[in-house]
DRENLUM-734429 format. One record per residue: residue in three letters; x, y, z of N, C-alpha, C in turn. Coordinates in steps of 0.02 Angstrom, whole numbers, plus 50000, padded with zeros to 5 digits. Each point is the difference from the previous one (the first is absolute). Example, Ala and Ser with C-alpha at 12.3 -4.5 7.8 and 13.67 -1.06 7.14 Angstrom:
ALA506604971650390499555005950000500455006050000/SER499825005349964500425005950003499615005550037/
# end
This chain:
UNK550285474155432499635002649943499925007550008/UNK500135003749948499965007250005499305002449981/UNK499825006050023499355002949986500065005949953/UNK499425002749982500025005949956500245006150040/UNK500315004549965500275006150029499725005949961/UNK499765005150036499755006149968500555005250007/UNK500175003249943500505005350003499845005249947/UNK500255006150012499905005449953500384998849935/UNK499705002149946500324999549934500235007149981/UNK500645001049999500285006549981500095000749925/UNK500174994449967500094999949928499644993949973/UNK499465001149965499604994549972500334997649936/UNK500184993749999500294996949941499434996749961/UNK499835002449940499454997049963500064992449991/UNK500614997449993500104992849994499784996250063/UNK500105003150057499804997050063499234999450005/UNK499665004149961499275000150001499684995049952/UNK500404996349962499734995849946499484995050024/UNK500124996650056499524995250026499345003250019/UNK500045005650037499405003650019499635002649939/UNK500375002749954499715003049939499644994649959/UNK500334994549988499724994749960499364997150032/UNK500044998550064499434997050034499415004950005/UNK500145006350017499465004950007499645001049934/UNK500375000249945499685000949935499604993849981/UNK500234994050020499624993949985499344999950038/UNK499975003750056499385000650039499575005849977/UNK500245003749950499615005649974500115006650036/UNK500525000350041500165006250036500535003949962/UNK499875006449988500475004249964500405004650045/UNK499875000050065500325005050043500734998650014/UNK500234993949994500724998750009500385002449939/UNK499734999049941500305002849938500045007650007/UNK499465003150025500005007350009500535002150050/UNK500084996250055500515001650050500695000049967/UNK500164994749962500654999549967500095005649949/UNK499505001149958500055005249948500095006950031/UNK499605001550052500055006550033500685000950035/UNK500264994650028500655000350033500555001349949/UNK499994996349945500515000749948499985006949968/UNK499405002649989499925006649968500145005750049/UNK499994998650064500105005250051499355003150023/UNK499434997849974499365002850019499834998650073/UNK500214994350026499894998350070500574995550024/UNK500455002950038500554996150029499964999650075/UNK499435002050029499904999750072500545003850036/UNK500175006049975500565003950027499795006350038/UNK499375002049995499785006050035499994998850075/UNK499985005350038499974999450073499424995650021/UNK500144995150041499484995450025499874994149955/UNK500324999649942499884994649954500524994550007/UNK499804993949983500454994350005499734994249959/UNK500444995649979499824993949965500324994250038/UNK499604994850015500234994450038499924993549962/UNK500484995550011499964993449970500024994750054/UNK499674994449987500054994150044500424994949962/UNK500504997350033500484995549969499994993350035/UNK500044994549959499964993250028500384995149956/UNK500604999949984500475005550008499935005249944/UNK499714998049941499885004949947499375004050015/UNK499865004849958499435004550009499354996149990/UNK499584999750052499374996449997499405004650010/UNK500125006350018499465004850009500265007150001/UNK499565004749987500195007049997499425004450022/UNK500165005850028499495004850021500335006850008/UNK499655005249979500285006750004499575004750041/UNK500295005650018499675005450035500165006549963/UNK499485003549979500075006549967499595005150036/UNK500185006449991499545005350016499424999149951/UNK499395001050023499444998849956500035004649939/UNK500044997349940500085004249940499355003449978/UNK499444998050029499355002849980499785005850044/UNK500355001250055499825005350046500605004650009/UNK499875006250018500555004650014500135000250075/UNK499734995450038500094999850072500634996050017/UNK500515003250028500624996550017499934995150058/UNK499414999950033499894995550056499694993349979/UNK499914999049935499694993849975500514996049960/UNK500114993850022500434995449965499584994749966/UNK500304996549952499644994949963500414993649996/UNK499684994450016500304993449991499994998649925/UNK500574998049972500054999049928500274993149982/UNK499694997049951500274994349963500174993950044/UNK499584998350048500134993950039499884994049955/UNK500514995749997499934993849963500454994850032/UNK499744994050010500364994450027499914994149953/UNK500554996549985499954994149958499494995150029/UNK499624996749957499474995450022500244994950052/UNK500574997049989500234994750045500215002750069/UNK500025006550009500185003050064499425003550033/UNK499424999949970499415003150029499764995950060/UNK499695003450047499734997050061500564997050044/UNK500595002849992500584997950041500295005950038/UNK499645005650004500225005850038500415005049961/UNK500154998749936500425004549960499655006649988/UNK499384999849977499625006249988499905004050063/UNK499844996650054499905003350065500655003450022/UNK500564996749991500655003050018500145006349958/UNK499874999549935500125005749956499555005950019/UNK499364998950007499545005450017500145002650070/UNK500164995550047500185002250067500605004750000/UNK500494998549958500585004349994499815006749970/UNK499575000049950499775006349969499615004150052/UNK499574996850038499615003750051500475003050052/UNK500494996250023500475002550049500375006149973/UNK500224999649939500355005649968499535006049992/UNK499384998649979499525005449988499845003950064/UNK500014996750057499855003450064500465006050012/UNK500614999649975500485005450010499895005949954/UNK499584999149950499945005249948499285002249985/UNK499514995850014499325001449978499504999150057/UNK499425003249992499454999150048499484995149974/UNK499984999049934499524995649969500354996049946/UNK499844993649996500284995649950499424997349959/UNK500055000449934499454998049956500254995049948/UNK499534996749968500174995649944499374998849960/UNK500094997149941499444998249957500104992949976/UNK499494995950009499994993349972499294998249983/UNK499914996149949499344997449983499984992550007/UNK500544997050025500064992850010499674998250067/UNK499494995650000499664998150062500464996850053/UNK500494996049979500474997050047500445005450032/UNK500225004849959500405005550026499605004250049/UNK499365001049984499565003750045499984996750069/UNK499924993550003499994996350064500675000750036/UNK500544999449962500675000650028500115006850033/UNK499845005449965500105006750027499555001450060/UNK499384997549997499555000950058500274996350061/UNK500294994249990500294996250055500595003750031/UNK500325004449962500565003950025499775006650032/UNK499355001150002499745006050033499775005549954/UNK500054998949934499775005149953499245000149999/UNK499725005849991499285001049994499845000949926/UNK499404997949980499805001049930499495005649994/UNK500005004550047499545005649998500255005049948/UNK499655000649944500245004649947499965007350022/UNK500585003250000500025007050018500385004249949/UNK500424996949960500415003749953499964996849931/UNK500065004149949500024997449932500654996149990/UNK499974994649963500574995749984500264996050059/UNK499594999350053500204995950057499404996250025/UNK500094993650014499454995850024500114997950073/UNK500634999450020500174998050068500405005450035/UNK499885000850066500305005350039500254997350066/UNK500565002750023500254998350066500215006550033/UNK499665001850054500155006150037500624998650043/UNK500535003749988500624999250037500085004950057/UNK499515004450008500045004950055499654997350061/UNK500285001550059499684997950063499475005050019/UNK499664998750055499465004450023500265006950016/UNK500635000650020500275006550017500345003449941/UNK499924997249941500285003149940500704997649984/UNK500304996250045500674997349986499934993949956/UNK500544997949968499994994049961499814994250046/UNK499544995749979499734995050045500154992949981/UNK499764995550041500064992849987499494998049948/UNK500124994549968499564997549949499594994350029/UNK499355001050003499564994850028500034993949956/UNK500044994250031499964993849964500614998049960/UNK500565003550007500584998249961500584998350044/UNK500114993650011500564998050042500664999949963/UNK500005001449936500614999849961500305006849988/UNK499705005350029500235006849987500365002750061/UNK500665000050000500375002450058500025007650003/UNK500085002650061500135007150009500745001149988/UNK500195006249985500705001749991500304997049937/UNK499715001849942500214997049937500755000949987/UNK500285005750020500715001149988500424994850037/UNK499834998650063500374995050038499884993149972/UNK499384998649980499844993549974500384998549935/UNK500115005049957500354998849937500674996750011/UNK500345002050054500664997250014499954992750022/UNK499414997850024499934993250026499704995249950/UNK499735002249943499634995649956500384993949978/UNK500645000749988500364994349973500234995150054/UNK499965001950063500294995750051499534997550054/UNK499405002950006499594998250057499284998249981/UNK499894994249969499314997949989499694998550067/UNK499355001450007499684999350065499724993150013/UNK499744996649952499764993250009499934996649934/UNK499904993550000499994996249939499324997149986/UNK499874998949936499404996549976500234994949949/UNK499604995149986500154995349948499775002749933/UNK500444999949951499845001849932499654994149968/UNK499585001149948499664994349968500464994449977/UNK500635001649987500474994849979500264996050059/UNK499815002050061500234996550060500595003450033/UNK500285005149968500565003550029499745005250049/UNK500425001850048499825005050049500095006949971/UNK499535004550015500075007049979499975004450061/UNK500305005849996500015004750056499645006449983/UNK499705002950050499675006549992500375005050042/UNK500085005949973500315005550037499445003750034/UNK500075001150064499475003650037500295006350029/
# end
């Protein structure tokens, strides 16, 4: 049985997003529609230095998460987690953790602080479990993750076992080296990239 695979999305095909788009809108979330619209219009293609868009595949697209330079600040050391969404039937199976872990690993190479905004109580618990703090310090951000170490170098992420160091090296391994398996709610085995 194969597991989910996290890999970078270089060219987002709107048709590939139909399942995520349909389900997210049925749940009342508009941010996946905004992701697709902004990508198609060119407003946000995750192309600037330090930016990336990742998908989780099982084998089709079951989750998505992006990394942008924070658009609300002029500080180039602040990155933002964007548009995390996982299909309902794949939640609590390690997919979201793998996606955010990949974003954190990538962010370590480019940013000192990673921020995000969510008003969803379940998402709040999820991000706190990954080491994010909810100490409000910046406008338009509710959760924060300090990526700098005590000596000012890019640091480890407390509480996040899914965020590998060396994002560039890890990108080459995403499709071939899942680290361990979990059971998906359907009974199938899923893999997490660490």
